[in-house]
Steps between C-alpha positions, in 0.01 A plus 500: 500500500805311362632608164467260217798272471721582198580206272846365582597477134409866472737579788777293335448688177527832678824400669653389169398830339672686790818304412477295827526137363643380835189623688276368225650153527473517885134580463449209261652263746328647798163473336575133428615416857304743710208269587745222595729717713491326834509662840794283596699634197429856586595444860814318405622780267454757783663278763797408276560871444453575875736228615772611257517834684693580815236758572147548360594861428694514169756778496645645178188456291301797357260573781291730292402373157308716249135499592256319260245694295268684738188343632250625761483371854195303616223732633222237534382400854588144578131403525454596138780275376471135416752243613718356223715191541850454351381254235269764360759775469558611141841602366549869440175601677422745777204310648273786564202407716689216671722428792730211603519360856845357539747373765877512496660153490868574431759746656531832322786617282567873487633632169324775304181362672413268784453168317324196656267221409130532589239228506118519476238293668520238220871446573612649173804729518635812329821691524420858616695819486428792730661831392540833669607347827725698733869427562584211732658748744171690521258216513630138502329277235406253765262769644330525163478144386594164651385145474137446607396866453171548305425781269238627254629630169238724351458483124817289447722539201630166353782560262805386320818604677822615342676176590242299301310379811150614585330604818318772687643845508382771749616854454236688709568431867128585573390201280615256765309433824683290762256327719532463880517151644138529610295596198164372376630497141781248577430139398449263794806287400724813511378617839728475815465216738220532770765558766595830327138616518498438874755767589367777709545870442761510776703215332476664169599833639805355673595334164481838346708651780766233452510576126517879564801455732674293228434777244255275307254781460266358238472172690421700811219689322352175377499363857334819630243489219408138597494597868250782438268252331464300820541775758195504733522826696565851377794553739676191351449631150632838591833349623529293184430810287768693687756228422385478137538878471866472600562231233323700232696812599829311447408366157374840381132434510446830677130533417426154652713580801304820552170321455598260779620776725233753409274399796776598733497850364118510564570404865327165492808345648739776601835320522847633446582243236176556316545883476856467414437261210216713372724808513789315320255382234387854435874611484577239241201600292628862493206625722735676733258751647260216611795299624615796698160533673503122592856522643389795707195301624731210583744714699211671687384154615849342533749789558787264568506348152853556364413350164203734452707800606763415234234436231322833587829690432543312170142579400566866581805494267269364223245774558771773470599346174155450367359845610796726465761334275765488779735203432827401650678429164832406660329226703329390184826462313651301790191259499513467128868408514444245772182328404455243222253564361524870589139542607468806719271569792360851389167648414398646157489878477282645226400829655577720196347285224163373382376275229273657232396451139722666239408636157561207264711249684289360792579557858803688619666636818462865568646750748265634765698815566794699361829319549855592431782298333619245756184482698372158608184402307465131588685248719335168436569153636448233243175310515700192389868470441733243354873516581788338309855539616786520251574133521151398389436397142123462519332769285151576381378314189464679172132541568550758765732784610837433351775434753279477812431203733224278385353434837359855534173362344500218760591734780216728406245225449563349838494833684160568342377149591603560862369862515221525249383853593790620280387321188317791356789735569731287286266371228383855429849585372554529122487152336477584134249309293472207736140441600479352852204341664261733687467268806732559794400216730350154474417246769613744757846520345673777291546441131863560390570529126860406426490638142342827611784548756754405236370773277479749788863433592607518136355856468548631857795341684821680554849354475729631768843470653545413866536878552546785251805624695690190390445588136769698302362853513801650343769324685512734807539317820379162394742197549611342179362163606148648515500671159294367209309226690187410306149578631391138570235545761148619439195626683140593452428855621138584475512877523819544290333277238265780408794733389491537132800526268692802365855497375519860637374408838424723795566231771760239567477166677758334704515198733611395848427134538134434423415870537445728197583869564348752256626862495428800277775575251340839416255742670148349459187701543198374699276290273788425245556141393811326626695328228823290482683308241439119462842483338753798517555696172829425337729737296391319173134563611274468192126503468490155330728329752310646797157391371625154431629476863160611630288283264442243762321748716268595215556871468702755311709760673438856401745668737716802384793274420293260281303777333810698410685192361190415289492849357871541432595447139722217393743751365554646843538157651755385248702821554493447874597133468801595272618760760462248786719253298760763457485573871539133586817483290633823637459390866706180441824695437489822691834683494549810712282812515452512117335163514267621772418807294411289201261300716334817623457614136334172406267533803403846392433373155266234646325760699400669173329185373224565759230755414311501838658630822631245737282647765205367300659172361813373679784419269585144576790475276694784665483474878727190523778635272487828691535307821795303365669838414419630850681195645807567288518865601451403867782245474753762363384755754340755273215620733364773268467253201359245734231742611426606142456144364307384811240771437466373149424153633220658715369706209498195262277317755235771475571701806446885503756654736502875577852618488739731315651276229779753444646435846601165650453647853144621436238406766257236364150378570321206332163624361401187317619147567559280206555134417619314805789254427738354755823669370340838581606436858864494381442813292402705806801355687731619234347845529525483883872404487587740215349798683721403805806496280448860366710779623364660701266232636128544460344314792141623432527331152645181645216486750237546223656231285514268791132570565403405148726191512315390816157551342604313191635213715178490704302466177718232347568293811182570686648676807788730592583356844794308332606799289797602716631142526466421130563836339590774742823338629619422146440858390683644810790265450533618136478865612780458747733326259461155647342334193283545202142422393610189320398638160817611328447377149250561228249220456241537236 
């Protein structure tokens, strides 16, 4: 049923109360002129705009405006809806219980939406805006809407636009049904000419083949759909389905491609192409074991198929990754550097983790067996991914993840529309207080809720660099041009989304293209929950600041760092702050060894402001100053002092190291790993190079420090195959007098 129409004067009053007099006046004028708005005037406005453009795709405009207030998608079957004409549309209303049957009568214009003018059977017209459409490079607008195409808009929303005009706005892509040329619901006067009906299945198939060769995949599918409606014999239909399977495979409709090729798996028509397309569809759906079996069946029947042999090997690579976590990280880096977007061809590995309920904060990710620091817990390819290079200025609106691309919602929505079996996997992710509809399909089509996806991405998506190796992890081995680049891509990672937050985490995520790598930062027992920080803890970490950062996720952090800060008296905090201020002043004008000694005294005084051992609660204010001091001692070639201060960095981060603290040449063993920060890589390198510089040399200590540097690198970067290139060569060059570590000054 339609909602009762609000009084226009009431709407005007509301706008005036909201300090929007311009919109209020627009509404007054619109209400006065709406009934007299002629079709020709609406078309003229659109065409004047269109003809003023050199291209119907407007560049430089904001392609991703803030979403309107949430509203639910239509879930009513079309037979339960009543047709509503344009003249009966009411301003500001979602016309629940109704649908509009409309035809495009002008060219489209692509801005934040696809905009065109639609007419109804009474020849009235309305400007219509279709949001959440994919980029032109992914799907040309002409494949979505062009003159003469007919659609049904379910439960249409007729509203006042921001520019003062009014029209239809569609935010849920599943609220639109585009009708084929031959459809019983199409008015007689809109139907094709009789000659078009007379085409045979063979003619329509050939039209589809021609479109397929030209890369017009959506047009090809429409031709194949029409051909199937008039195909007279099963063999003819099977060939058409085989061709349609290829087109669907190329546009990412893998489930439809598999459906068309499925009968070839069953042996109904055992052809090389049929088996190949079925296996490729299974591969793209991540069903590698099934795909492997079909490729084997294909090669048994057609042993000379080179394409199938190649794909079988590729599928075996995915199975090694999926089942055993064996990845070629070097090849992944090369692919991530070359591709734009850097979407990698890998399988997801989750062999050591499982999703379970936690005590008090919903579902979480847990370890299934004992793991050691550095072990691979999860290597996950993004379900959906949005990439922005450094020249792009398009960012997510304020309503979603700050600093991420806005089209992740659109990308996710269209992937679900094309492959609806994944809908429950995505929509079951945490979405806060948003209450979605219970229905998942209607009229044989999936229901995709834009506002639910927006909420899911707000709470679950990860911002990421092109690769974590390109980030500044302490300055060792990274080109200056790659340092400090912002994380401006984002992805939705279903399994990683279940990891809950802790400032004092036991796992660390990193990225290679659209792949998230999760490694243990400490030893984790079987059945223990895996935790990582949503934002890294800072030196000025405070309970209040941290909870404010986390407020959007709707929980309070009770980790060791937050609990200790909450329980620390203001007197202690003020004393520590005063000493830190003194330290800041002292480091700005260091003169000789006496100045360094003064800094060490201040650091010792700051140590005494903590009442809990660093092994229990890391001392965030201390590790960075100690590292700065380590750099200075390394630069003036004081290996013993370098070793002493480097161990203080490690201790401040919560590590427990078994060693004789009275001797700089004591053997050492990490018994407890602590807080994992990128500059810890550099700290181990300072220990490695300092032990090399001792007289006599202690190669066994160098080897141990190098081992811990490699493990730390593996955790922070995601892999250690690039360790020698990025870190080892730099360290060895410093050891042999050919250079330094690039850290010769105190930076606090």
